[in-house]
C-alpha positions in Angstrom: -42.4 -8.0 12.8 -40.7 -10.9 13.1 -37.0 -13.3 10.8 -35.5 -16.3 10.5 -32.4 -16.1 12.2 -29.1 -19.3 11.8 -27.3 -16.7 14.4 -26.2 -14.1 16.3 -22.7 -13.2 17.5 -20.4 -10.8 17.9 -16.5 -11.2 16.4 -14.1 -9.1 14.2 -15.1 -7.9 11.5 -13.7 -10.6 8.6 -13.7 -8.9 5.2 -14.4 -5.0 3.0 -13.2 -1.8 4.7 -13.7 -2.6 8.4 -11.9 -5.6 8.3 -10.7 -6.4 12.3 -13.1 -4.7 13.9 -15.6 -5.5 17.0 -19.1 -6.3 15.6 -22.0 -7.6 16.4 -23.6 -10.7 13.3 -26.8 -11.0 12.9 -26.8 -13.9 10.0 -30.8 -14.2 8.9 -31.5 -17.7 7.4 -32.0 -18.5 3.1 -30.9 -17.5 0.2 -32.2 -17.8 -3.2 -28.7 -18.9 -4.9 -26.2 -21.6 -4.7 -22.1 -20.3 -5.3 -20.0 -23.2 -6.1 -17.7 -22.1 -3.1 -20.7 -20.8 -0.7 -19.3 -21.2 3.2 -22.3 -20.2 4.7 -24.2 -23.6 3.5 -25.2 -23.8 7.1 -27.5 -20.6 6.7 -29.7 -21.6 4.1 -32.2 -23.4 5.9 -33.3 -23.5 9.6 -32.9 -20.8 12.1 -36.0 -20.0 14.2 -37.8 -16.8 14.5 -37.0 -14.0 15.8 -38.8 -10.8 16.6 -37.0 -7.2 15.4 -37.8 -6.4 19.5 -35.8 -9.7 20.5 -32.9 -9.0 17.4 -32.5 -5.8 19.1 -32.0 -6.7 22.9 -30.1 -9.4 21.7 -27.8 -6.9 19.7 -27.4 -4.5 22.2 -26.3 -6.5 25.0 -23.0 -7.5 23.3 -21.8 -3.2 23.7 -20.9 -2.9 20.8 -21.7 -0.2 17.6 -20.9 -2.3 14.3 -23.8 -4.1 13.3 -23.2 -5.7 10.1 -26.8 -8.2 8.8 -25.5 -11.0 7.0 -26.7 -14.4 5.6 -27.8 -16.6 3.0 -29.2 -13.5 1.4 -30.9 -11.2 4.1 -32.5 -9.3 1.7 -34.6 -12.9 0.8 -37.1 -11.9 3.7 -38.9 -8.5 3.2 -38.6 -7.7 7.0 -34.9 -6.5 6.7 -35.3 -3.5 5.5 -37.6 -2.4 9.2 -34.9 -3.8 10.9 -31.9 -2.1 9.0 -33.4 1.2 9.8 -34.3 0.4 13.9 -30.5 -0.5 13.3 -29.6 2.5 12.5 -31.9 4.7 14.3 -31.0 3.4 17.8 -27.6 4.8 16.4 -24.8 1.5 15.0 -23.0 1.4 12.0 -24.9 -0.7 9.9 -23.5 -2.6 7.7 -25.3 -5.3 5.1 -23.8 -8.2 2.9 -26.4 -9.2 0.1 -25.5 -11.1 -3.2 -26.5 -8.2 -5.6 -29.4 -10.6 -7.3 -31.9 -8.6 -4.3 -32.9 -5.1 -5.2 -31.3 -2.9 -2.7 -34.0 0.3 -2.9 -36.1 0.5 -0.2 -32.6 0.6 2.1 -31.7 2.8 4.7 -29.5 5.3 2.8 -27.6 5.1 6.6 -26.5 1.6 5.7 -23.3 0.8 3.9 -24.1 -2.2 1.3 -21.8 -4.5 0.2 -22.8 -6.1 -2.4 -21.2 -8.5 -4.3 -21.0 -9.0 -8.3 -20.7 -12.7 -9.2 -18.2 -13.5 -11.8 -18.6 -17.1 -13.5 -16.7 -19.4 -11.6 -19.4 -18.7 -9.0 -22.1 -20.9 -11.4 -24.0 -17.1 -10.4 -23.6 -14.7 -12.8 -26.8 -14.7 -14.9 -28.4 -13.7 -11.4 -26.9 -10.4 -11.4 -29.0 -7.7 -10.5 -27.3 -4.8 -12.9 -30.0 -2.8 -11.9 -28.7 -2.3 -8.7 -25.7 -0.9 -9.3 -27.2 3.2 -11.0 -28.5 2.7 -6.8 -25.6 2.1 -5.6 -24.2 5.1 -2.8 -20.5 6.7 -2.0 -20.9 5.2 1.6 -21.8 1.2 -0.1 -19.1 -1.1 -1.1 -19.3 -4.0 -4.5 -16.8 -6.7 -3.7 -16.5 -9.4 -6.4 -14.9 -13.1 -5.4 -12.5 -14.7 -7.9 -12.2 -18.3 -8.8 -9.6 -17.7 -11.4 -8.4 -15.8 -13.8 -11.4 -15.6 -16.2 -13.0 -14.0 -13.5 -10.5 -11.7 -12.6 -10.1 -10.3 -16.0 -14.4 -10.4 -15.8 -14.6 -8.3 -12.7 -11.8 -5.8 -14.5 -14.6 -5.1 -17.9 -17.1 -4.7 -14.8 -14.7 -2.3 -12.8 -14.1 -0.4 -15.6 -17.7 -1.2 -17.6 -19.4 0.7 -15.3 -16.9 3.3 -13.3 -17.2 1.4 -10.2 -13.8 2.8 -8.4 -16.2 6.7 -8.8 -19.3 5.0 -7.4 -18.5 3.8 -4.2 -15.9 3.4 -1.2 -14.2 0.8 -2.2 -14.3 -1.9 -5.3 -13.4 -5.1 -3.6 -11.4 -8.1 -4.5 -10.9 -11.3 -2.8 -10.0 -14.9 -3.5 -11.7 -18.0 -3.8 -9.7 -19.8 -1.1 -8.2 -23.0 -2.6 -9.0 -22.2 -5.6 -6.9 -18.8 -6.5 -3.0 -17.8 -5.4 -4.1 -14.8 -2.6 0.5 -14.3 -4.4 -1.2 -13.9 -8.0 -4.4 -11.8 -7.2 -2.0 -9.9 -5.4 0.4 -9.7 -8.1 -2.4 -8.6 -11.0 -3.7 -6.2 -9.6 0.1 -4.3 -8.7 0.8 -5.1 -12.7 -2.7 -4.0 -13.7 -2.6 -0.6 -11.5 -6.5 -1.5 -10.4 -8.2 1.0 -7.6 -9.1 -1.7 -5.6 -8.8 -2.8 -2.2 -7.8 -6.6 -2.1 -8.0 -9.1 0.6 -8.3 -12.0 2.6 -11.0 -13.3 4.7 -9.7 -12.7 7.8 -11.8 -15.0 10.5 -10.8 -17.8 7.6 -6.9 -17.5 8.8 -7.8 -16.8 12.0 -10.5 -19.4 13.3 -10.7 -21.5 10.0 -14.5 -20.9 9.1 -16.1 -22.1 12.3 -19.5 -21.1 12.8 -20.1 -18.5 15.2 -16.7 -17.1 14.8 
């Protein structure tokens, strides 16, 4: 089995509930979505084919217990599913970052899925696979990346309509860098007493979103 890989690197987790934790990132190549604020366009194409054994050996070499499989859109490659299971079998804590357009039914139940729901400002709202919502587990997370007040109001509606805070461990609200003021978003969350976790992407603050960091 092979996967097309853009990069494998060791850094600090920049978001979600494991923020700040040393993590090995396995970034798969390719994505069917084109969010207007995407910060990993370099992963849309190219990459190199790796065997699952070579991926596991490289991950092992970093000596870190937490692994994030990301993209691009990792679930666009079917062999992502056996990779996730092999990582879990090896004793790693594993998270999967997925854009919300692909079926998560086959993901190993030990994996913490971090699933986007794409707000209107992303240009990809129409691709949200709402059939995934009933599949969410208590160890999963849902992420909203928000560009403006309209996105925020939409995310509030989705939060309430689907009772997301009761389905998953964390619902994450994040501002699009340079478009929505983090202070404004924080103030809205506090004022509305939302049961969500506010986040700013740590890697952007530390390394200005440099590739491989």
